[in-house]
LOZA-251884 format. One line per 10 residues: for each residue x, y, z of C-alpha. Coordinates in Angstrom, 1 decimal. Each point is the difference from the previous one (the first is absolute). Example, Ala and Ser with C-alpha at 12.3 -4.5 7.8 and 13.67 -1.06 7.14 Angstrom:
BEGIN
12.3:-4.5:7.8  1.4:3.4:-0.7
This chain:
BEGIN
19.7:-23.9:8.9  2.5:1.2:-2.7  -1.0:3.2:-1.8  -0.3:-0.6:-3.7  2.1:2.5:-2.0  -1.7:1.1:-3.2  1.3:2.3:-2.7  -2.9:1.9:-1.7  -0.2:2.6:-2.7  -2.1:3.1:-0.7
0.6:0.0:-3.8  -0.9:3.2:-1.9  -0.2:0.4:-3.7  0.8:3.2:-1.9  -3.5:1.4:0.6  0.3:-0.6:3.8  -2.4:-3.0:0.1  0.8:-2.8:2.5  0.0:-3.7:-0.7  -1.8:-2.3:2.3
-0.7:-3.7:-0.1  -2.8:-2.2:1.3  1.0:-2.8:2.4  -1.1:-3.6:-0.9  -3.0:-1.2:2.0  2.2:-2.8:1.4  2.6:2.4:1.4  0.2:1.6:3.5  -2.4:3.0:-0.2  -1.2:-1.5:-3.3
-2.2:2.1:-2.4  1.3:3.3:1.3  2.2:2.4:-2.0  3.7:0.5:0.8  3.2:1.7:-1.2  2.2:-2.5:-1.9  2.9:-1.6:1.7  1.0:-3.0:2.0  2.1:-1.6:2.8  3.6:1.1:0.6
2.1:-3.1:0.2  2.5:-0.4:2.9  3.1:2.0:-0.7  -1.5:1.7:-3.1  0.2:3.8:-0.4  -3.5:1.5:-0.1  0.6:1.8:-3.3  1.2:-3.3:-1.6  -3.1:-1.8:1.4  -2.3:2.7:-1.4
1.7:-0.3:-3.5  -0.3:-3.8:0.1  -3.7:0.0:1.1  -1.1:2.6:-2.6  1.8:-1.9:-2.7  -1.7:-3.2:1.0  -3.5:1.5:0.7  -0.2:2.7:-2.7  2.8:-0.7:-2.5  1.6:3.4:0.5
3.5:1.2:0.9  0.3:2.8:2.5  2.2:2.9:-1.1  -0.8:2.7:2.7  -1.3:-0.5:3.5  0.3:1.5:3.5  -1.3:-1.0:3.4  -3.5:1.3:0.8  -1.2:-1.4:3.3  0.5:-3.0:2.4
-3.1:-1.4:1.6  -0.1:-2.5:2.8  -3.3:-1.8:0.4  -1.2:-2.8:2.2  -2.8:-2.2:-1.3  -1.5:-2.7:2.3  1.8:-2.7:-2.0  3.2:1.8:-1.2  2.3:3.0:0.5  1.3:1.9:-3.0
2.5:2.8:-0.7  -0.9:1.6:-3.3  3.1:1.7:-1.5  -1.6:2.3:-2.6  1.8:1.6:-2.9  -1.2:2.6:-2.5  0.9:-1.2:-3.5  0.1:2.9:-2.5  1.9:-1.8:-2.8  -0.2:-3.4:-1.6
0.3:-1.8:-3.3  -2.4:-2.6:-1.4  -3.8:0.0:-0.1  -1.5:-1.0:3.4  -2.3:-3.0:-0.2  -1.4:-2.5:2.5  2.7:-2.7:-0.6  -1.6:-2.2:2.7  -3.6:0.5:-1.3  -0.8:2.8:2.4
-2.3:2.9:-1.1  1.7:3.4:-0.2  -1.4:3.5:0.0  1.6:3.4:-0.7  -1.8:2.6:2.3  0.5:3.6:0.9  1.1:0.9:3.5  -3.4:1.3:0.8  -1.7:-3.3:-1.2  2.1:-2.1:2.3
-2.3:0.8:2.9  -2.8:-1.8:-1.8  1.8:-3.4:-0.1  0.0:-2.5:2.9  3.5:-0.7:1.3  1.3:-2.2:3.0  0.2:2.0:3.2  3.8:0.1:-0.1  -0.2:1.8:-3.3  -2.0:3.0:1.2
3.1:2.2:0.9  1.4:-0.9:-3.5  -3.2:1.3:-1.6  0.4:3.2:2.0  3.7:0.3:-1.0  -0.8:-0.6:-3.6  -2.7:2.7:0.0  2.0:2.7:1.9  2.6:2.3:-1.6  3.5:0.4:1.3
-0.5:3.6:1.2  -2.5:1.5:2.5  -0.4:3.8:0.0  -1.0:1.7:3.2  -1.3:3.6:-0.3  2.0:2.7:1.8  -1.5:2.2:2.7  -0.2:3.8:0.0  -1.2:0.5:-3.5  -3.2:2.0:-0.9
-2.7:-2.2:-1.5  0.4:1.2:-3.6  3.8:-0.7:0.1  -0.6:-3.4:1.6  -2.5:-1.1:-2.7  2.1:1.4:-2.8  3.0:-2.1:1.3  -2.1:-3.1:0.3  -1.3:0.5:-3.6  3.6:0.4:-1.2
1.2:-3.0:1.9  -2.8:-2.2:-1.5  0.8:1.3:-3.5  3.7:-0.9:0.7  -1.0:-3.6:0.7  -0.7:-0.1:3.8  -2.4:-2.9:0.6  -0.3:-0.1:3.8  -0.2:3.1:2.2  -1.0:0.8:3.5
-1.8:3.3:1.0  1.9:0.7:3.2  -1.9:1.4:3.0  2.6:1.7:2.2  -2.6:2.0:2.0  -2.3:-2.8:1.1  -3.5:-0.5:-1.2  -1.3:3.5:-0.9  -2.8:0.8:-2.5  2.4:1.6:-2.3
1.7:-3.4:-0.6  -3.4:-1.5:-0.9  -0.6:2.7:-2.6  3.5:-0.6:-1.4  -0.7:-3.7:-0.1  -3.1:0.5:-2.2  2.2:1.9:-2.5  2.8:-2.5:0.2  -2.5:-2.9:-0.7  -1.1:1.8:-3.2
3.6:0.6:-1.1  1.1:-3.7:0.5  -3.1:-1.6:-1.5  1.0:-2.6:-2.5  3.6:1.1:0.0  1.6:-0.6:3.4  -0.8:-1.7:3.3  -0.7:2.6:2.7  0.7:-0.9:3.7  -1.7:2.1:2.6
0.5:0.4:3.7  -2.4:0.7:2.9  -2.6:-1.6:2.3  -1.7:-3.2:-1.1  -3.3:1.8:0.2  1.0:1.6:-3.3  0.5:-3.2:-1.9  -3.4:-0.2:-1.5  0.2:3.5:-1.4  2.9:-0.7:-2.3
-0.7:-3.5:-1.5  2.6:0.2:-2.8  2.8:1.0:2.3  2.4:-2.3:1.9  0.8:0.7:3.7  3.4:0.6:1.5  -0.1:-0.4:3.7  2.3:1.4:2.6  2.1:-2.0:2.5  -2.3:1.3:2.7
-3.1:-1.3:-1.8  1.8:-3.3:-0.6  0.7:-0.5:3.7  -3.6:0.9:0.8  -1.9:-2.0:-2.6  2.3:-2.9:-1.1  -1.9:-2.6:2.0  -3.4:1.0:-1.5  1.2:-1.1:-3.4  -0.2:1.7:-3.4
-2.3:3.0:-0.1  -0.3:-0.1:-3.8  -1.2:-2.6:-2.5  2.7:-1.9:-1.9  -0.9:2.1:-3.1  1.5:3.2:1.6  3.6:0.6:0.7  1.1:0.1:3.6  3.5:1.2:1.1  1.7:0.8:3.2
2.9:2.1:1.3  2.5:-2.2:1.8  3.3:0.7:1.7  1.0:-3.3:1.8  -0.6:-3.8:0.2  -2.9:0.4:2.4  -2.0:2.3:-2.4  0.8:-2.2:-2.9  -1.5:-2.9:2.0  -3.1:2.1:0.7
-0.4:0.9:-3.7  0.2:-3.7:-0.8  -2.7:-0.8:2.6  -2.3:2.8:-1.4  0.4:-1.4:-3.5  1.4:3.1:-1.7  1.0:-0.2:-3.7  3.3:1.9:0.3  1.9:2.2:2.4  2.5:2.8:0.2
3.1:-0.7:2.1  1.8:3.1:1.3  2.3:1.8:0.5  2.7:-1.8:-1.9  2.3:3.1:0.1  -0.1:3.3:1.9  -2.7:2.4:-1.3  -0.8:3.7:0.2  -3.6:-0.7:0.9  0.8:-2.3:3.0
3.6:1.1:1.1  -0.4:-1.7:3.5  -1.0:-3.4:-1.4  2.7:-2.7:0.3  0.6:-1.2:-3.5  -0.2:-3.8:-0.6  2.9:-0.1:-2.6  0.0:-2.3:-3.0  1.1:-3.2:1.8  -2.7:0.2:2.7
-2.6:0.8:-2.6  1.0:-3.1:-2.0  -0.2:-2.2:3.1  -3.5:1.3:0.8  -1.2:-0.5:-3.5  1.4:-3.6:0.0  -2.5:-0.9:2.8  -3.0:1.7:-1.6  -2.1:-1.5:-2.8  -1.7:3.1:-1.5
1.3:2.7:-2.4  2.1:2.7:1.8  0.8:3.5:-1.2  3.1:1.4:1.6  -0.4:3.6:1.2  2.2:2.7:1.5  3.0:1.5:-1.7  -0.5:-2.0:-3.2  -1.0:0.9:-3.5  -0.3:-1.5:-3.5
3.8:-0.5:-0.2  -0.2:-2.4:3.0  -2.6:-2.2:-1.7  2.5:-2.7:-0.9  1.5:0.0:3.5  -3.6:-0.4:1.3  -0.6:-2.9:-2.3  3.3:-1.6:1.1  -1.3:0.3:3.6  -3.2:-1.9:-0.9
-2.3:3.0:-0.2  -2.7:0.7:-2.5  1.6:3.4:-0.6  0.4:3.5:1.5  -2.4:2.6:1.4  0.6:3.6:0.6  -1.1:3.6:0.0  2.7:2.4:-1.2  1.8:-2.4:-2.3  -3.2:-0.9:-1.9
-1.9:3.3:0.0  0.2:1.7:-3.5  1.9:3.3:0.1  -2.1:3.1:-0.9
């Protein structure tokens, strides 16, 4: 069965709202919402196909776009490759040129709409920022909380409270404070044993590679309404993350790092190849910072994650 190559767009307006369209009841996966786009013709460049489809479907001309994520999905009756681009600039007023209902929704509201299964990773990618802050170790609690507060004030929208010393009570106390700091402003990702999941209902969970190996076959430990992420370092762990149903991963180390000097770096080319075979958002980690964000996008990643490069200086 030939995989159908589709160009799709996450179109944002100046206020950051995202345009979605409702599929006709007569279409495959009819009645569900989707990101606008359509089939890439044989020999057609993806960007050209995207521009053509958005002109036909919505009556707009794309002026600024970049690759966001590629998703391979197998339905019982067809296989698709969704080549998704983020469109941040266009001319014209979007309208349902083919009679399809449209809606402008916030990233947060996306989760309340029903999309085809293949679109779930796109929904995640559209909701996630391009930077993921991981807190440093060795800081006293007041300094750590001050740094988190400053990072959030500077625009950080996704952050992980790192747990370098295992699952001690001090981490739990810190997590309570961190939940309060992030409430309504940023998505907090915690770490620790699954027994703690019920104690922090607003937090997402970032699992270790060891937890991934141990629990992947048991499926997702969280409801779909909570973020689940995993630390991955190779193709095997990415496969386990897919099996567990995580929303996104970190892939590391891309380059040599001070925190893990013995770890063999993947390098940019291997990272790109691993991402190409994985259909979820990936943050590249290890020896990268905000200035490598474009390079990460070019490799197919959601963005970059890090500790030192993202932590606000005192």
